[in-house]
N, C-alpha and C positions, 0 to 999 in steps of 0.2 A: 815553565810557569806562565800562566795566563794572567796578565795584569790589567784586564778590562776594568776601567773605572767608570762607575755609574753614579750620578748625583741624583738625589731626591729633592725636588723642589715643591713647595706648596705655594700656590698662587691664589689670590682673591680678586678676580677680575671685576666682580660685582660684590658690593658689600654683603657679607653673610653667606657667600657662595665660595667655598674653598675646593680647589682641585689639586690633586697630587700629579706630578709628572716625573718620570724617570728619564734622565738625559745622559747621553754618552758624548764624550769629547770626540769631535771629528775635525782634526786639524786645529785651526784657531776658533772654530765654532762648536757649539753644542747642538745636538739634534735630539728631539724627543724620540724615545723608543717604546714608551708605554705611558698611558695616562688614564686618569679616572674617567669613567663613562658618564658620570654625572656629578653634580655638586654635593659636597658634604657640608653639614651645618656648622662645623667648628674647625679651626686650625688643627686642633689635636686629633679629631676624627680623621681628617685628611692625612695627617702625618702618620697615624697608625695604619691606615689603609695602604699608604705608600710603602711603609716598612714591610707590611705583609706581602705586597707585590714584589718587592725587592728580595724578600726571603724565598718566595716561590721560584723566582728566576734562579737564585743561588742553588736551591734544592734541585731544580731541573738540570742545571749544569753539572752539579755534583753527581747526580744519578746517571747522566749520559756519559760521564767519564769513568764510571766504575767498570773495571775489567772483570768479566765473568769467566 
């Protein structure tokens, strides 16, 4: 069983510019593995886009582990 844990973070480095980031635990540190290419106008929009990215990663992993 693969227990890869990925966290979804929404950051607002500039007021009104929200970015999602997928991070993976790497020892005591977290490292980004995927991120938004540009800012989103709201926290909710960034969260939904991040969830979609997380789902795509999950779907790709599930598809690659299917035995034919």
